C-alpha positions in Angstrom: 39.4 -19.3 0.7 37.2 -17.7 -1.9 33.5 -18.6 -2.5 31.5 -17.8 -5.5 28.5 -15.7 -4.6 25.3 -16.3 -6.6 24.1 -13.3 -8.6 20.8 -12.5 -10.2 18.9 -14.8 -7.8 15.7 -12.8 -8.4 15.6 -13.5 -12.1 13.9 -16.7 -13.1 15.5 -19.1 -15.6 14.0 -19.3 -19.1 13.2 -22.9 -19.5 10.8 -23.1 -22.4 12.3 -20.7 -25.0 11.6 -17.1 -23.9 9.2 -18.3 -21.1 9.9 -19.2 -17.5 8.3 -22.3 -16.0 5.5 -20.2 -14.3 4.7 -18.4 -17.6 4.6 -21.7 -19.5 2.2 -23.3 -16.9 -0.1 -20.2 -16.9 -0.3 -20.3 -20.7 -0.7 -24.1 -20.8 -3.5 -23.9 -18.2 -5.3 -21.2 -20.2 -5.0 -23.2 -23.4 -6.3 -26.3 -21.7 -9.4 -24.5 -20.4 -10.0 -23.0 -23.8 -9.7 -26.4 -25.4 -12.2 -27.8 -22.9 -14.6 -25.0 -23.7 -14.2 -25.8 -27.4 -15.1 -29.4 -26.9 -18.0 -28.8 -24.6 -19.7 -25.6 -26.0 -20.9 -24.5 -29.4 -18.3 -22.3 -31.2 -20.0 -18.9 -30.7 -20.5 -19.6 -27.0 -17.0 -20.9 -26.7 -15.6 -17.6 -28.1 -17.5 -15.6 -25.5 -16.0 -17.6 -22.6 -12.6 -18.1 -24.2 -11.8 -14.4 -24.5 -11.8 -13.7 -20.7 -10.0 -17.0 -20.0 -7.3 -16.2 -22.6 -6.9 -12.6 -21.3 -6.6 -13.8 -17.7 -4.0 -16.4 -18.6 -2.0 -13.8 -20.6 -2.2 -11.4 -17.7 -1.0 -14.1 -15.3 2.0 -14.9 -17.5 3.1 -11.4 -18.6 1.4 -8.5 -16.9 2.9 -6.7 -13.9 1.4 -3.9 -11.8 3.9 -1.8 -9.9 6.6 -4.3 -10.6 4.5 -7.1 -8.9 3.3 -10.1 -10.8 -0.4 -10.1 -11.7 -1.0 -13.3 -9.6 0.0 -11.4 -6.4 -2.3 -8.5 -7.3 -5.2 -11.0 -8.0 -4.5 -12.8 -4.8 -4.5 -9.6 -2.7 -7.8 -8.5 -4.4 -9.4 -11.8 -3.8 -8.4 -11.8 -0.1 -9.7 -8.2 0.3 -13.1 -9.1 -1.2 -13.5 -12.3 0.7 -12.4 -11.2 4.1 -14.7 -9.3 6.5 -13.7 -5.7 6.4 -14.8 -3.5 9.3 -13.0 -0.3 9.7 -13.7 1.7 12.8 -12.2 5.1 13.5 -12.4 6.6 17.0 -10.5 9.8 17.5 -8.4 9.7 20.6 -7.8 12.9 22.3 -4.1 13.6 22.6 -2.4 15.7 25.2 -1.6 18.4 22.6 -5.3 18.7 21.7 -6.3 19.6 25.3 -5.8 23.3 26.0 -3.4 23.9 28.8 -3.6 26.8 31.2 -0.5 28.5 32.4 -0.4 29.8 35.9 1.6 33.1 36.3 2.2 34.5 39.7 2.1 38.3 40.2 3.0 39.9 37.0 3.4 43.6 36.5 0.1 45.2 35.2 1.7 46.3 31.9 2.8 42.8 31.0 0.4 40.7 29.0 0.2 37.0 29.9 -1.9 34.7 27.7 -4.1 32.2 29.5 -3.8 29.4 26.9 -0.9 28.4 24.8 -1.7 27.3 21.2 1.6 25.7 20.4 5.0 25.3 21.8 6.5 27.6 19.2 4.3 30.5 20.3 4.9 29.7 23.9 8.7 29.7 23.3 8.6 33.0 21.3 6.4 34.6 24.0 8.8 33.5 26.8 11.8 34.9 24.8 10.0 38.2 24.3 9.2 38.4 28.0 12.7 37.7 29.1 14.0 40.5 26.8 11.6 43.1 28.2 12.3 42.2 31.8 16.1 43.0 31.5 
């Protein structure tokens, strides 16, 4: 039995001409706010307040940042500025940060043995060099 698998599920349907439902609502809301400003305020003051409202509604409808809708970016920014942000950094000392001493029992006087190892790679190369000289 074959079933038809839906494709392009991430693409929104164009309902109002070239606009999706969300884009249409953002533009309609911006136009409504601008109309209210036109009714309530004098024309020169309405222009001052209408430009940011119109730009914001256009950004909500069409602008994307890093392939994310502007509404998501605005929501994240608002949450960041409203929330209490307290960043504490306390360096934890790891085992690799603590110098380790290596105990060597009775080595020949001509053989050099380091007291501290800086890294595992140096320790490995040193142990390989020692094994070659002892043979």
